[in-house]
N, C-alpha and C positions, 0 to 999 in steps of 0.2 A: 482471629477467626477462624473456625472448625470450619476444613473442608468438608464437603460431601462424600461419602464413599464413591459416588458415581470419578468423582475430579481427584481423589484418591488412586484409586484403579488407573485412570489416566496416564499420571505421574508414577506411577509404578509400572505401568507397562512402558513406556519410554526412557526410564532412565536409565537404566541398563545400555542403549543402543546410545545415547548421546551423551550422557554424562550432565553437570552439573550446568551446564550452558542450555538446557533447555525451559522453554517457557512455553507460555501460550501459543506463541506465533507457531512454532512448529508442530501441536497439535492442529492449529486450526490451517495453514499450509498444506496445500497435496490437490489431490483428484477427488473429485467426490460427483458419487454417481447414483440416479435413482429416479423419479418421478418430482416433476412441480409441477401442482394445477394438472396432473393426469398425463402429462406429457412426458416423453423420455428426454432426460439431459444428464450432460456430464458438466462439469463445476469444475474450474480449476481456480483454486484459492488462492491469494499471496498476501502474506500480512506484513506490513510496512507501519510500526509503531502501533497503534491503535486503528488503523487504517488498513483496507483491503482493496487491492485490486484481483485482476485475472481474465478469466474468459467465460463464456456459455457456452454449450450447443446444445439447442433444442433439436432432435433428429428424428429421422421413421429409420435411415438405414445412417454408415458412415459416409454414404457419398449422397447424402440426402440431408441437409441440414440448415439449420438458421444459427450464425454467429454473433453473438454482441459480446462488447467490453462489457466490464461490471466495475461498481465501484460501493464502497460499503465499508463498516465498521465493525469490531470485536472489544466486547466488556469482558475482561477479562475476570471481573468480579460476581459477574451474574452468567456468566460462558454463554452469553446473548451473541449470536452473530446474525447481523444486517446487512444484506448487498442488493442491491438492483441492477438492471441490466441498464447501461447506459448507452452506449453508442451498437447501431447496426452496423458490423462488419460485415458479412456476407449472406446472401436472402434465397434461396431456391425454391423452386417450384414444388407445390406440395411439402413445404418441409412443416412441422410447430414452431409454435412463437411467434407467430403474427403481432401479439399483442405483449410488449416489454413487463416485466416483474419486478415487481418486489417484494424480496422473501426477508421473513424472520423466524429465525430458528433458536432453538438453545442443544449447543455442545452436548453431546453426550457418549458415556462407554456403556451400550448394553453389558456387554461383556464378551466371551470368549475371543479376545482379541480386537472387534471390532469399534468404531467410533462411527457415530451418526450424526446430522443435521437433521432434526423433527423440528416440525413447524407448521405455518403459516404461509403464504402466498396472496398475493392482489397483484391486480395493474397497475403500474406504477405511479400512473396519476389519478387511481382511486385507492386510498389506504385503508379501508375497509376488505378485512379477510375472505376472500373469495375462493381459495384451497388450499390445497395441503401441500409440506415441502417435506417428502421422506428421501434422504440421501446416506449413503455408505462412501464412508474412504476406502480408498483401494490404490493400488500400486500401478494400474495398467493405465491407458488413457487408449480408446479409440479416434480418436483426433490428435497427430503429430503438430505442435506449433512450437512458437518462440517460447514460452512460461518452462516447459518439459526442462530445460538447460536450470532455469530458477531453481524449481522443486528439487528436481535431482542433487541439485548443491546447494540447497539453503541451508546446511547449517556448517558448510565449510567456505563459507564468502560470500556466497551468494545473495543471503541477505542483505547486501550492502543497499540502503534506498537511493545512492545514485543508480547503481547496475538497475533496480525492479524501477526508476523511471525512465531508462536507457532503454529495457526492454519493452515497457509499457509505450512508448513514441510507435517501435517498430509495430509491435501489436494492433495499430490502432489504421495500419496499413490495409485498406480490403484487399482480400486477394482473390483475381480473377480467375474463377470458374471454367471449364474449358466445357462448353456446348454436348449435352447428353442426349439419347435418342429418347422417344416419347416414350410412355409404359409398356406399350403392348410393344414394342418394337425389342424390349427388354425381357419379356416373356417367351418369343418368338426366339431367341437366342439361348435364352437360358434351358427351352424345350430340345435344343438341337447340339447342343455345344455340352461335352462333360466338366462338368467344376474342376477348375485347377486352383490346388492349394500353393499361395505361395508363399515362401521366408519372409516373414515381418523382418523388415530392416529397418535401423535405429538411423533418424534422420542425421544428414551432418550437420555435425553442432559449430557455429561461427561462432569464436569466442568474442567477446563485447574487450576494447580496449582496457589496460590496466586504470583503475580507480584510484583517483587522486587522492592520499591525506587530509584528514582536515589542517593538519598543520601545511603541506606541500600547497595547499590553494588561498591559504595566508599569506603565504610568503610570492606568490605567483601573480597576486591579483591587485589590483590600483587599488589604492586607499581613498578615498574621495569623502574629504573632509563635510562635513554637514553643519555641526554648531558647538558652540563653545557653552559650556553651563560651570558657572560658580560653583564652589563645594565649600561648604564650613560645618563646625558642631562635629559632633561625633560619629556620624555615618549617613552616606547617603543614599534611597533605594531607587534602585532601577524596576519596573514594571515594563513590562513585553506582548502586545499584541500583534494579532494580525491585524492589519491595516486596509483588506480587502477581504474577498470572500474567501471564508476558511477551506481552503483547498491543500493542509497538509504544509504547510511549508514550515522547514525545522532549522534553525540556525545556533554557530557556536560563536563564544565572546571569548576574544583575548584581551588583558591590560597590560599596556606598556611590553607587549611581544606575546605575553604567557599565555594558554591555555588557562581559560576560568572556569567557561562552563562549556557542557557538549551536549547537540540532542537536543538543544530546548523546542521543542513545536509549541509551533504559535498557533491562538485561538481564540472566543473574544473572551476567554478569561485569564486577569493579566499572569503571566512569569513574572514573580517577583525576586527578585537579588538584594541584598544590602551589603554593602564596602565601606570597611572601615574606613575613615578620614585618616586618624592616624599612621595606617599604612602606604598613604597616597604620595607620590610626588609632588612637589610642587604643580607641573604641569603634567597630565597623563593622556594617555590616547586609548579609547575605549572601540574596537574595533568588532562590526556585527558582520559575521562571515557567511554566506548563504550555504548550507548543505547541501540541499537542493531547491528547485525552484518552483515544486507543486505544482499545482496543474495547470498554472494561470502565471506563467511569469512575467515582472520579476517577482524574488522574495521582498518583499515590503511588510513590513511592522512598524509599528505606531509606540512609541517609548514616553514612558511618564517618568521624570524625574523627581524627588520630592528630597527639598534640601531643606533640612529644621518646618517653615512656616511656606516657603516657600515649592511652587511646582511650575516643572518646566517643560516642555512636551516637543518631539523632533519625530521628522517622518522620516524613517531611515528605507533605502532602498539598497539590495545587493542582487549583483549578476553573476553569471561565469567569469567574467572579466575584472569586475571590482568590487567591492568592499565597501561598506559606511563607517565611517569614524566621527566619534565623541569626542569632544577635547573636558576633560574635569579638568580645571584649573582653583587651587585654595585659593581663598582671600587674603 
């Protein structure tokens, strides 16, 4: 695959600062300012796998705004970024953004160290383009919230999916805004009161609890027996699907206590693995451990096992306290 000049420039721009760990996630994750459908907006985008989360602020001033949580996805092959305003968290009188938007934009680097998102936006319930998206990536934010910690520390551990899910739950809690005086009262105060420039202070950061490794989750959680499957022949093929709405579930797989696959993202398309039968014991335990619970707990998957000409299926559920177990038994 030949990279475009734009994409090569983005990689060249960021590689010296971050090193080989750099991926498209670090490019898209951050604070974006500009306009969506002629409304001033600040969007904080956080990438988790190929899905996106974060928050959007439509505002007149830093004190008059409407805030949404956002969801979306990023296609690293085409550089297309798609997100939509999901849940309304804060709504103030006189603030723009009354209609939740769906935005489709191209990630690009126009030059001079700048990064931009340019595309189209439309009301979320109407997929036809209605306005433009013009956003520039910036370092500062006019709105301090829970995502600032994740963005600042994304490349040093805050990109962990569990941590992002935890912050997302906090960000969904509405913030109670104090009552504000009417606009005409504000105008009178401004006429009679000299401006006061206050030092901008960073909000106090409350660090989340330590994140368990997948091995620690495997050890701590109860193993719940689900089904026994007879195996024979050269190999057994296992196919994993998301058994409910596609909501970002991801899993790890352990065979006889050993981690064999990690960061398996469940979708409506199968994730297939093959296990040689001659490498199996007479009886084997295959454990599915949830890395996260998606947006609709619990983490559920539909597994299909192909053994020769036979087909076996199983419905697996994993929570923060339990993991699903399949027993593979040689005939």
